[in-house]
N, C-alpha and C positions, 0 to 999 in steps of 0.2 A: 893480287893479294887479297885474301879474304879477311877483312877487318870490319867489325861492326861495333864501333866504340860509341857508347851513349854518354855524352858529356852534357850535363844539365846545368842550366844557369841558376844562380842563387837569386831568390826574390824575397824581400822582407817587407812587412807592412806594420807600422806601429798600431794602426787601428783599421778596422774594415768590417764589412758585412760578412756574416757567416751563413752558410747554407743550412737551413733547417730541414728542408725537403726540396725536391726538384723544382717546386714552384713557389717557394717562400724564402724571404731573406729578412735579416734583422737590419734595422737602421743603424744601431749602435753596437759596438762590440761588448763582450761580456764584462770586461773590466770597467768600462764606462757605466754600464747598468748597475754593477755591484756598488760602485762608489756613489752612485746617485741614491741607491737604497740606503747606504750607510749614513747619508747626510739627512735622512728624514728625522724629524724631531721625536716622533712617538715610537716606542719600542714595539707596540702592537702592530702598527702599520709596517714597520721594518720587517717584522717576522712574517706578516702576511704576504708582503711583496717578495721577500726572499723565497718563501715556499713556492710561490707561483713561478718565479724565475727558475728555481731548481727543478721543478717539475718539467718546465719547458726544455731545459737543458737535457734532462734524462730522456725525454721522449724523442728529442732530436738526435740522441746519441752524440751529444756535443760536450762530453766530459772525457778528456780535455777538450777545450774549445779550439777549433781550427778554422782559419780563414786565410786564404792567399798564403803569404809566407810567415804567418804568425800562429803560434800555439800558446794557449794559456792553460797551465796545469792548475787544477782546482781541488780543494779538499774542504769539507764542511764538518766541523766538530770541535769541541773544546780540547785543545792540546797546548802543550808548552812550546812545541816547535814542530814544523813540518818541512820536509825537504824532498826533492826528487833526485834519484840517481838512475842513470841509464847510459845507453851507448853514447849519447851526445856529450856527457861530461865524465867519461871514463869510469862511471859507476862510483863517483865521489860525491856523497851527499853534502859535503862541506861547500861545494861550489854550486849547489842547487837549492838554496833555502827559499821557501815560499813565505810571502809576507801576509800577515793577518790584515784583513780589511776591517779595522775596528769601527764600531763596537760589535760587528758581526763575528760569529764563529766561523768565518770563511777565510780560507787561505788561497793565495794565488801566486803564480810566477809566469811572467810573459817571456817567451823565447822565440827567436827567429829560426825558421827552418826553410830549406828549399821547398817549393810547392809540391813536389812529389816524394818528399822524404818519408821514411818509415823507421821507427826506432823501438827498441825494447826499453822498459823502465820499471821501476818500483818506487813507491812512496816510503819515506823513512820518517816515522813518527816518534817524537820525543827523543830523538838522538840515536835510538838503537832498535826500534821496532820496524823491521823491513816487511812491507806488505804489498800485496797487489792493490791496485786502485779499486776501491769498493764500488765506484760509480761507472767503471769502464769494463764491459764484458769482453772486450777484444783481448785475446791471449796469444802469445807466441812462446812455445816451449823451447827451452834450452836443454843442454845436457845435465843441468842442475835443477830442472823443474820449470814451472811456468813463470813468465813475466807478463806484465801488462804491455799492450802494444798501442803506439800512437802512429796513425797513418794520416799524412796530410791529404788535402782534398784531391790533388792530382795523382796520388799514388794509385797504381794499377797492379793488382795481384796476378798470379799465374792461373789460367784456367785449367792447367794440366795436372794440378796436385790433388784433385778430388776424384775418387773412383766414380766412373760413369756406369750407370746401370746397363747400358747396351754394349759395353766393351767386354770382350772375353778376357778374363784375368789369367795371367801366368801362374805358375805354381812355385812356391818357396819351400825349400827343403827344411827339415829339422836341422839343428846344428850338427855339423860334421867335424871330425878331428883328423889332423895330419901331424905325424911326428916329424918335426923339423930338426935336422942335425945342424943347420946353419944358425937357427935361433936358440937351439938347445931347449926347446919346449914344445908342447902340443899347440898347434895352430888351430883355432876354432873358426869356422866359417860356415856360411849358408849360401845356397845357390838359388837364384831365381831364374826359372826357365820361361821362355815365351810361350804363350798359349799355342796349342798345336795348330789351330786354324790359321794362325798368322806366321807360323814358323818357316814355311817354304821348304825347298829341297836342298839349299846350299848349307854348307857347314856354318855353325854359329860364330859370329864375332864374340869377343870376350872383353869384359870390363872388370878389372880388379878394383875393389872399392875399399879404401882404408876407412876406419871408423864405421865399418859396415853395419853394425847394430843401430847406429844413429841415422845413417842414410836410409835404412829400411823402415824406421819408425815413422808412421804416418803423421805424427805430430812434429817431427823434425825434418827429415829429408824426403820422405814419401817417394823414394826413388823407384820402387817397383811399380807404383801407381803411375808415375810420370812415364816410365818406359812403356807400360801396357797401353796407356792412352795414345801416346805418339805412334806406337806400332800399329794400333787399330786404325789410326788416321792416315797411315801410309807415309808418315814423315821420316821414319828411321827404318833401318834394317833390323832383323831380330838379333838381340844381344843376350848372351849369357852373363848375368850379373853375379859376380863372385864377391860376397860381402864378408870381409875379414874383420873379426872382432879382436881388438887388442887386449881385452881383459883376460886375466888368467889368475885363478886362485884368489879372487877377491882384490886383485891389483890391476890397475889400468896401466899398461906398459907403453902407451902412445908417446909419452914425453920422451922416452929413450929410443924407442924403435922407429918412430916417425921422424925424428930429428936427424935426418941424413945418415942413419945407420945403414951401412952397405949390406948387412946381413938380410934385411927385409927383402930387398930386391932379389937376392940370390934364392931366398926361400920361395918367393912367388914364381920365379922363372925356372928354377932348377928342380923344385920339389912339388909345389902345388900344381903348376901347369901340367906337367906330365901325368899327375894323378887324375886331373880333370879330363885329359885327353883319352884316358882309358875308359872313362864313363860316358863322355859326351862326344858327339861329332863336332869338332871345333875347327875353325880356320887355322891354317898353318902360316898365314901371312902376318908379319909383324904390323903391317899397316892396317890391320883389322883387329888389333889387340890394344887395349888402353888401360890406363890407371887413373883413378879419380880420388881426389882428396881435398879437404879443406883445412885451413890453418896449418898446423904442422903436417897434416896429411897432404896439403897442397905442396909443401916442400918435398915430401916423400914422392909425390907424383912426378914432379919435375926431375928429381934426382934419379928415380928408377928409370924414367924414360931416357935420361942422359947416359946412364951406366949400362942399360940393357936395350939399346936401340934396335939391335938385330932381332930381338924377341918381342918387345913391346914398343910400338912407335907412336902411340897416341897418348896425349896428356891432357887431362881436365883438371885445372888448377884453380881452386877457389880460395880467395883471401890468403895467399901463401904467407906464412909467418917467417919470411926471410930475415927479418930483423932479429929473430931468436937465434938463427943459425947463419951468421954472415959467411962462414966458410962454404956453405952450400952454393951461394951465388958465385963465389970464386971458382968453384969446381965446374959449375955449368958454363961459365965463361971459357974455361980452359978446355972443355970438351967440345972443341969446334966442329968435329966431324959427327958428333952424336946429336944430330938435329931431329926433333920430332917430325913425323910425316905431317901431322896436324896438331894444333894445340888450341885449347880454350882456356882463357885466363879471365877471372872476374874478381872484383874487389869493391869495397864501399869507400865513400869519401869521409865517413864518420869514424875517425880513429881506427882505420882498418888496413894500415900498411900500403896506402895508395902509391907512395913514392917507389917502394920496392917492386910492387906489382907492375907499375908502368915501366920500370927499368927492365923487367923480365920480358915484357911485350916488345920493347924497343930492341932488345937483344935478338929475340926470335925474328923480328922483322928484318934486321940487318943480315940475318943468315937465310933470308928468303923462306922462312917457315910460314906456311899459311896459318894465321892465328886469328881467332875470333876473340876480341877483347871487349868486356862489358863492365862499365862503371855505374854504380848506383849510389844514390844519396841515402845510404843505410850504414849500419854498423856491423860488427863481427858477430853475426847472428844467423841462426837457421832460417829466419824469415827471409833474409837475402839469398842464402845459398839454395834453398828449396825452390824459390821462384825462378831461378836461372837454370835449373837442371834440364829443362826442355831445350834451352839454347845449347847447353853443353852436349847433350846427346845428339842433337841435330848436327852440330858442328863436327863431331867425331864419327858418327855413324849415320850419315844421311842415307835416305832411301836411294836406290839405284838411279831413279829418274831425277834425283836432286843433286847427284854428284857433279 
């Protein structure tokens, strides 16, 4: 059984030393230092000491301040109120108020996180002004724009998401259109082909990608970059990425078409796949065809694989929003014979449907499906999904010598 589950232990510390640089540590944490400054009797000395500390924090890239299992959100400026909203509190600023360290115009909030956690967040000023953290340059884009990013000291990002200069890049087509009778609309998609020098002589494996425009975006999924890097490193076999865009005429149809709509699977298997086979030399084996999706797209990936197992037998399922479509899990349970040839399932522990994702993994395991399961201390975010795409591709399309 292929299972690589990463279950990480929670660790919290009320106070501790923070890394300023690889060879430097603070004796006291930032809250202790701020409250010490606030108790100084002279306003001029307080201002001087605060300026020095703030400069130190900026240069160390320690806003927010992080150490062991503790993070301290910080803001400096005259405001009526400051709050933090992010993955960790379901983006609810009412549950994340910062406290002013009087008489300083400095606000803070101490929070415990696992030592390798990573979250998206924004600051909310005076109750209604949502803003990026002005002192934190780390960003993670979402489908609605950028958020600030907090990464705890033990968090490790993916080395595969950045384009490497010495790697031959594949080619991504302009948007293509296919008239779908099943969906009753034009399907817009793009295709990413492997670089010729890495393609080989065998027919290409195929990966259908829901929310393809976001998986393709280097700020979000960076899927083409991850694929090309892994292919050049000999980690995966060449794959034709078919990036399906759910937007049409100014509307995003993902909420309806990805929520267990049977028409989408029919459109991919009965209309789009035959059209692709006329243009590209593709594998005829269901065990080398997959579907990838996140959130509702993760539900769609599981459902398409269950309903069309004879055509698409691989499923890459990221943070499946099974709580939105409870009937989807019931259908997967009832489809006893429609088992994926291999599956990849990932989720976060920070309000990301962990219970439902674990139940899906347990179901696959009971049915002897080789499943790679990965859990991270993160939220429902492209920061999580992008960093695990290398694991998903290796799980579904390993190089021949890694099978």
